LODRENTOR-626487 format. One record per residue (C-alpha): x, y, z. Coordinates in Angstrom, 3 decimals, decimal comma, m for minus. Example, Ala and Ser with C-alpha at 12.3 -4.5 7.8 and 13.67 -1.06 7.14 Angstrom:
% residues 2
12,300:m4,500:7,800 $
13,670:m1,060:7,140 $
This chain:
% residues 458
0,121:m0,025:m0,284 $
1,502:3,128:m1,523 $
2,598:5,853:2,124 $
2,431:3,047:4,096 $
5,470:2,939:6,885 $
5,861:m1,222:6,026 $
7,117:m2,944:9,750 $
8,059:m5,953:10,356 $
6,452:m6,276:13,786 $
3,696:m4,120:14,931 $
2,935:m3,944:19,533 $
m0,148:m3,687:20,739 $
0,168:m2,430:23,668 $
3,604:m2,694:25,806 $
6,803:m2,367:23,362 $
9,991:m5,039:24,369 $
13,048:m3,386:22,902 $
14,255:m5,853:20,072 $
15,958:m5,707:16,370 $
13,435:m6,053:14,274 $
11,761:m2,603:12,827 $
9,407:m2,401:14,581 $
6,368:0,733:16,528 $
3,993:0,699:19,306 $
0,703:1,553:18,789 $
m2,013:1,614:22,099 $
m4,942:m0,602:21,933 $
m7,202:2,360:22,237 $
m5,817:4,620:18,988 $
m6,361:1,056:16,768 $
m9,482:0,500:14,881 $
m8,963:m1,922:12,327 $
m6,566:m5,264:11,043 $
m6,835:m5,937:7,576 $
m4,410:m8,921:5,599 $
m2,633:m11,878:6,850 $
0,512:m12,780:7,995 $
3,781:m10,957:6,041 $
0,949:m8,075:5,114 $
m1,094:m6,919:8,287 $
m2,880:m3,324:7,157 $
m3,726:m1,665:10,870 $
m5,899:1,032:10,687 $
m4,844:3,784:13,710 $
m6,655:7,383:14,746 $
m4,047:8,885:16,688 $
m2,189:11,455:15,623 $
1,439:10,030:16,828 $
0,568:7,079:14,056 $
0,053:7,747:9,885 $
m3,533:6,124:9,949 $
m2,383:3,530:7,539 $
0,626:1,017:9,496 $
2,204:m1,969:7,224 $
2,861:m4,676:9,642 $
4,352:m8,256:8,885 $
3,562:m9,883:12,212 $
1,781:m8,859:15,570 $
1,973:m8,560:19,382 $
m0,597:m7,860:21,707 $
1,415:m7,400:24,594 $
m0,816:m5,805:27,427 $
m0,746:m5,603:30,776 $
m3,603:m7,280:33,627 $
m6,135:m5,250:35,242 $
m5,830:m5,390:39,149 $
m8,739:m5,857:41,180 $
m7,922:m5,724:44,702 $
m9,450:m8,951:46,565 $
m8,794:m7,752:50,002 $
m10,281:m4,031:50,227 $
m7,757:m1,442:52,138 $
m4,806:m4,254:51,823 $
m1,876:m2,853:48,960 $
m1,129:m4,665:46,215 $
1,693:m6,834:46,134 $
2,676:m5,810:43,037 $
3,064:m2,205:43,813 $
6,029:m1,344:44,580 $
4,881:1,490:46,264 $
3,682:0,127:49,476 $
4,276:1,999:53,396 $
4,850:m0,038:56,430 $
4,350:1,195:60,261 $
7,557:0,551:62,283 $
5,735:m0,444:65,079 $
3,790:m3,257:63,289 $
4,424:m6,683:61,227 $
4,233:m6,648:57,455 $
1,832:m9,078:55,806 $
2,225:m10,665:52,868 $
m1,045:m12,786:51,834 $
m1,167:m15,320:48,359 $
m3,680:m17,289:47,391 $
m6,412:m15,531:48,836 $
m9,404:m16,630:48,677 $
m8,428:m18,217:45,953 $
m4,808:m19,866:44,122 $
m3,093:m16,873:42,887 $
m0,869:m17,362:38,969 $
1,944:m19,686:39,799 $
4,178:m16,623:38,987 $
3,084:m14,780:42,566 $
5,132:m17,073:44,379 $
8,496:m15,464:43,344 $
7,199:m12,423:43,528 $
6,007:m12,858:47,284 $
9,051:m14,653:48,236 $
11,153:m11,769:46,956 $
9,050:m9,151:48,025 $
9,121:m10,738:51,453 $
12,958:m10,737:51,474 $
13,141:m7,365:50,659 $
11,274:m6,167:53,485 $
13,082:m8,053:56,246 $
16,485:m6,971:54,540 $
15,216:m3,252:54,586 $
13,890:m3,893:58,077 $
15,528:m6,332:59,974 $
13,774:m5,741:63,431 $
10,364:m5,702:61,364 $
8,142:m9,010:61,527 $
6,937:m10,350:58,531 $
4,381:m13,292:58,256 $
3,987:m14,611:54,642 $
0,677:m16,671:53,951 $
m0,398:m18,819:51,540 $
m2,136:m22,160:50,095 $
0,342:m23,463:48,083 $
3,883:m22,424:47,524 $
5,034:m23,509:44,005 $
8,781:m23,819:43,533 $
9,524:m22,937:39,675 $
12,928:m21,493:38,845 $
14,894:m20,976:41,965 $
11,934:m20,506:44,308 $
13,477:m22,959:46,251 $
16,346:m21,102:47,355 $
14,737:m18,188:47,749 $
11,690:m19,637:50,151 $
15,612:m21,225:51,996 $
16,693:m17,676:52,076 $
13,101:m17,018:53,700 $
13,058:m19,137:55,658 $
16,519:m18,935:58,237 $
15,367:m14,641:57,982 $
13,412:m15,769:59,943 $
9,778:m14,753:58,221 $
7,170:m16,937:59,372 $
5,817:m18,768:56,900 $
1,706:m19,707:57,199 $
0,469:m22,390:54,894 $
m4,315:m22,430:55,279 $
m6,500:m24,368:53,954 $
m10,251:m22,850:52,496 $
m11,661:m21,399:55,642 $
m9,077:m20,987:57,834 $
m7,789:m17,595:57,130 $
m10,430:m14,611:57,340 $
m9,822:m10,936:57,092 $
m12,133:m8,124:59,086 $
m13,632:m5,305:57,757 $
m10,376:m3,614:59,966 $
m7,870:m5,488:58,230 $
m7,950:m8,000:61,005 $
m6,579:m11,762:60,308 $
m7,395:m14,532:62,122 $
m5,771:m17,405:61,429 $
m6,856:m21,332:62,350 $
m5,031:m24,022:61,880 $
m5,067:m27,573:63,884 $
m3,652:m25,962:67,212 $
m2,703:m22,863:66,144 $
m4,749:m20,109:66,277 $
m3,577:m16,386:65,650 $
m4,759:m12,593:65,764 $
m2,671:m10,473:62,782 $
m2,693:m6,870:62,083 $
0,026:m4,976:60,244 $
0,389:m3,467:56,962 $
m1,183:m6,606:54,140 $
0,392:m6,771:50,808 $
m2,216:m8,771:48,831 $
m1,641:m10,742:46,119 $
m4,470:m9,418:43,382 $
m6,267:m10,920:40,948 $
m5,185:m10,609:37,764 $
m8,225:m9,331:35,095 $
m8,019:m8,722:31,442 $
m7,618:m4,672:30,587 $
m10,192:m3,110:28,837 $
m9,603:m2,971:25,723 $
m9,397:m6,240:25,493 $
m12,592:m7,428:23,551 $
m12,182:m5,006:21,198 $
m9,373:m6,311:20,115 $
m10,709:m9,439:19,973 $
m13,350:m8,356:17,191 $
m10,790:m6,258:15,389 $
m8,723:m9,235:15,625 $
m11,736:m11,640:15,281 $
m9,861:m14,290:17,814 $
m12,139:m16,793:19,546 $
m12,500:m15,417:23,053 $
m10,491:m17,640:25,812 $
m10,387:m17,985:29,403 $
m12,192:m15,291:30,939 $
m12,399:m13,153:28,235 $
m8,446:m13,965:28,085 $
m7,468:m13,605:24,178 $
m6,032:m16,963:23,584 $
m7,753:m20,094:24,437 $
m7,100:m23,319:26,276 $
m5,842:m25,218:23,766 $
m2,927:m27,684:23,045 $
m2,447:m26,028:19,237 $
m1,786:m22,877:20,269 $
0,519:m23,313:22,792 $
2,752:m20,983:23,909 $
1,665:m17,601:22,814 $
0,291:m18,596:19,184 $
m3,533:m16,745:18,896 $
m5,625:m18,363:16,061 $
m4,460:m15,729:13,758 $
m0,918:m17,152:11,938 $
0,905:m14,150:12,758 $
m0,755:m12,612:15,792 $
0,970:m13,289:18,856 $
m0,249:m13,137:22,454 $
1,871:m12,021:25,303 $
0,986:m11,143:29,584 $
m2,275:m10,232:29,896 $
m3,324:m10,952:26,729 $
m3,358:m14,462:27,123 $
m4,977:m15,416:31,311 $
m3,407:m14,963:34,486 $
m0,481:m17,717:34,323 $
1,186:m16,354:31,221 $
3,303:m14,585:33,509 $
5,478:m17,527:34,825 $
7,721:m17,902:32,138 $
7,484:m14,856:30,025 $
10,871:m14,810:29,033 $
10,753:m18,091:27,781 $
7,382:m17,048:25,542 $
8,988:m13,452:24,990 $
12,357:m15,255:23,184 $
10,092:m17,469:21,124 $
7,962:m15,516:20,326 $
10,796:m13,214:18,524 $
11,762:m16,499:17,092 $
8,960:m17,560:15,014 $
8,010:m14,033:13,836 $
12,195:m13,728:12,662 $
11,341:m17,439:11,274 $
8,481:m15,775:9,313 $
10,567:m12,627:7,643 $
12,151:m15,473:5,855 $
8,714:m16,350:4,078 $
5,692:m18,332:4,929 $
3,760:m20,975:3,220 $
m0,083:m21,722:2,746 $
m1,044:m24,524:5,000 $
m3,299:m26,104:3,240 $
m2,891:m27,531:m0,103 $
m6,896:m27,122:m1,310 $
m8,233:m24,624:m2,736 $
m10,770:m22,436:m1,900 $
m12,167:m19,709:m3,901 $
m15,828:m17,742:m2,930 $
m18,109:m16,902:m6,345 $
m18,789:m12,859:m6,459 $
m22,351:m13,759:m7,674 $
m23,557:m16,067:m5,280 $
m21,301:m13,951:m2,142 $
m23,908:m11,752:m0,506 $
m21,377:m10,562:1,729 $
m23,531:m12,016:4,959 $
m20,359:m11,631:6,258 $
m21,107:m15,413:7,780 $
m18,060:m16,539:7,401 $
m15,991:m13,606:8,560 $
m17,943:m14,501:11,965 $
m16,948:m18,124:12,081 $
m13,654:m18,009:10,661 $
m11,719:m19,500:14,156 $
m7,908:m17,896:11,667 $
m9,602:m14,361:10,969 $
m9,208:m15,528:6,784 $
m11,533:m13,646:5,602 $
m12,553:m10,656:4,987 $
m14,430:m8,101:1,880 $
m13,094:m7,021:m0,992 $
m14,148:m4,172:m1,501 $
m13,783:m4,442:m5,454 $
m15,609:m7,091:m5,831 $
m18,130:m6,729:m3,698 $
m17,893:m9,821:m1,893 $
m16,398:m11,686:0,838 $
m12,341:m13,856:0,146 $
m9,958:m16,216:1,662 $
m6,602:m14,573:2,693 $
m4,276:m18,711:1,341 $
m1,551:m17,913:4,224 $
m4,324:m16,999:7,490 $
m6,675:m20,067:5,770 $
m5,666:m23,520:8,117 $
m8,512:m25,422:6,046 $
m10,623:m26,535:8,825 $
m13,552:m25,601:5,756 $
m16,063:m24,370:8,759 $
m16,576:m21,226:6,151 $
m18,182:m23,669:3,727 $
m20,256:m25,975:5,611 $
m21,982:m22,523:6,891 $
m22,135:m20,678:4,047 $
m26,160:m19,661:3,042 $
m25,527:m19,161:m0,486 $
m23,147:m21,921:m1,420 $
m20,810:m19,551:m2,109 $
m17,753:m21,139:m1,289 $
m16,219:m24,031:m2,981 $
m13,031:m26,148:m2,379 $
m11,361:m28,063:m5,089 $
m11,972:m31,846:m2,871 $
m14,805:m33,513:m1,867 $
m13,920:m35,589:1,174 $
m17,327:m37,587:0,914 $
m16,949:m38,618:m2,357 $
m15,179:m42,202:m1,880 $
m17,947:m43,232:0,827 $
m19,891:m45,995:m0,920 $
m22,421:m47,903:m0,799 $
m21,040:m50,910:1,205 $
m23,190:m51,428:4,579 $
m20,132:m50,701:7,021 $
m20,592:m48,064:9,752 $
m19,088:m44,738:8,489 $
m16,532:m43,363:10,729 $
m15,869:m39,433:9,735 $
m13,031:m38,697:11,714 $
m10,875:m35,559:12,450 $
m6,882:m35,863:10,738 $
m6,140:m33,556:14,589 $
m7,625:m35,861:17,039 $
m8,986:m39,253:16,107 $
m6,949:m40,524:13,410 $
m3,557:m39,746:15,430 $
m5,174:m41,478:17,861 $
m5,941:m44,411:16,239 $
m2,454:m44,635:14,840 $
m1,020:m43,796:18,133 $
m3,127:m46,833:19,241 $
m1,953:m49,358:15,921 $
1,856:m48,329:17,897 $
1,305:m49,394:21,504 $
m1,330:m52,840:20,344 $
m0,535:m53,626:16,999 $
m3,840:m53,688:16,399 $
m6,191:m51,164:14,359 $
m8,895:m49,538:15,895 $
m10,245:m47,744:12,704 $
m10,625:m52,049:11,029 $
m14,108:m52,938:9,870 $
m15,532:m49,334:9,634 $
m16,028:m46,708:6,218 $
m13,875:m43,708:7,223 $
m13,902:m40,388:5,952 $
m10,570:m38,928:7,202 $
m11,840:m34,347:7,405 $
m9,234:m31,693:8,618 $
m11,775:m30,634:11,262 $
m15,576:m31,952:11,851 $
m16,881:m28,548:11,571 $
m16,478:m29,583:7,180 $
m19,949:m32,027:8,162 $
m22,351:m30,569:6,787 $
m26,113:m31,983:7,111 $
m26,001:m32,642:3,481 $
m22,883:m34,882:4,338 $
m24,935:m37,298:6,679 $
m28,297:m36,911:4,632 $
m26,138:m38,573:1,890 $
m24,709:m40,962:3,713 $
m27,968:m42,454:5,535 $
m29,278:m42,349:2,171 $
m26,975:m44,634:0,867 $
m27,054:m47,496:3,004 $
m28,367:m48,526:6,601 $
m25,213:m48,297:8,434 $
m24,608:m46,190:11,424 $
m22,562:m42,896:11,096 $
m20,156:m41,563:13,832 $
m18,364:m38,635:14,006 $
m14,901:m38,442:15,644 $
m14,416:m34,929:17,152 $
m11,936:m33,456:19,368 $
m12,190:m31,882:22,581 $
m12,297:m28,340:23,361 $
m9,037:m28,254:24,329 $
m7,351:m29,984:21,648 $
m9,633:m28,685:18,986 $
m6,953:m27,102:15,904 $
m9,883:m25,173:14,550 $
m10,006:m23,551:17,664 $
m14,283:m24,204:17,550 $
m15,074:m27,265:15,602 $
m16,179:m29,330:17,723 $
m18,654:m27,024:18,583 $
m19,995:m26,572:15,522 $
m20,008:m30,031:14,379 $
m22,849:m30,958:17,832 $
m24,546:m28,072:16,731 $
m24,310:m30,050:13,150 $
m25,375:m33,555:14,729 $
m28,238:m31,505:17,399 $
m29,723:m30,069:14,030 $
m30,201:m33,467:11,909 $
m31,508:m36,074:15,153 $
m34,287:m33,117:15,162 $
m34,918:m33,645:11,142 $
m34,662:m37,016:11,931 $
m37,019:m37,258:14,763 $
m39,547:m34,920:12,995 $
m39,932:m37,273:9,981 $
m40,441:m40,296:12,763 $
m36,625:m41,928:11,653 $
m34,337:m43,353:13,514 $
m32,375:m41,082:15,370 $
m29,600:m43,001:16,825 $
m28,244:m43,978:13,862 $
m26,171:m40,690:13,667 $
m23,815:m40,248:16,750 $
m20,815:m37,621:18,560 $
m18,076:m38,277:20,296 $
m15,214:m35,887:21,492 $
m11,248:m37,097:22,572 $
m8,177:m35,603:21,735 $
m4,781:m37,056:19,842 $
m3,634:m38,427:23,545 $
m6,485:m40,682:23,807 $
m5,677:m43,549:21,826 $
m6,624:m46,499:25,114 $
m9,571:m44,284:24,933 $
m10,199:m44,487:20,944 $
m9,937:m48,359:20,793 $
m12,027:m49,204:23,861 $
m14,542:m46,989:23,236 $
m14,935:m48,303:19,537 $
m14,313:m51,565:19,971 $
m17,436:m51,596:22,713 $
m19,386:m49,625:19,817 $
m18,895:m51,604:17,540 $
m19,910:m54,448:19,369 $
m23,140:m52,485:20,230 $
m24,016:m51,525:16,706 $
m23,686:m55,859:15,938 $
m25,740:m56,416:18,619 $
């Protein structure tokens, strides 16, 4: 785009010094994002930045929003705390719920800092679980030798009154404590998180953070290629290995800059004469791979962003999206139970089961392998039901192992609607089945299919 500066990396939120040609954009000033990895176009409304910015990669690096768990107490993460000489310092971790793992290191360092600066000050450290990450065991031993008092508590053993007095009861110990309380805050998404999810068309994750708990997105990837998530963009656990995750992300960006290939071999096209620009494909795409083509007044698929789940094809209301491959053409009229399996879960689990036992768990079934069970359309199931008298089993993914993030739920919706249709027609809805598993569940797959095959035969 003429007149738009080209950067190797755009930081949304906080910026870290790197060797890349990069730019920092405030989250509140970002208006839109178009394009794909290697060629993103960011629209800003900030006077300090150009209106249009071209960037090859994007890191969303937001701070957390702290919410106090004890009203009136100081935040454990705040360096500006005040201690009274005649009162103890009280470190509170894991109240009322377990704090993120990195908090243990922060709290241990803070307690040692206080003890080193104020040797005569009593320091109490209350916690539910001590996480010994990195050098926490060394810090813990130092703190004990320095005279810091560690008090472990379970739910209900620690209460805090309105006047900030702590009551601690555990076995034969009863304590009433008053002093300067430094409590680990609850960490929540930043204010701009929800808006950024819409701008980048990302699927919301745990507690509205931008990353789902998914094995395919570890450690910092989003569902959209070239867009990475750090710190408060990811979730409360993201600070535990922040340095390692930052290094990984910068390494991935360096690889991207050498060239990015398409993930899928099949070509998908949108017929601009059929497309009604309803944005259904845009909304359902879990990878942000579809945007509007203003010249054709149609939607278009960005080939480098597309990860081949075919959800756009199965959901298009006008059948405007086509692919040069039919996963269901090999399904024949032979009366074998049809297995529609995800290549990222059931197929991998079957290979693992075979390597462990020497047995082929899918033998005796008619296999139809799809890149994601969201590929499945109602018409596919109806055609299979009409072609033979055998049952149909769809094997999808569990949520945390769905490579395409929402495919498992989308397929469940299709199966539910088909069962409703069969029931209305007074046909046997139990001919269609749906099961979820992960690629790690090889033993479960073998046992489940053996039991199910026996039940079907009977």
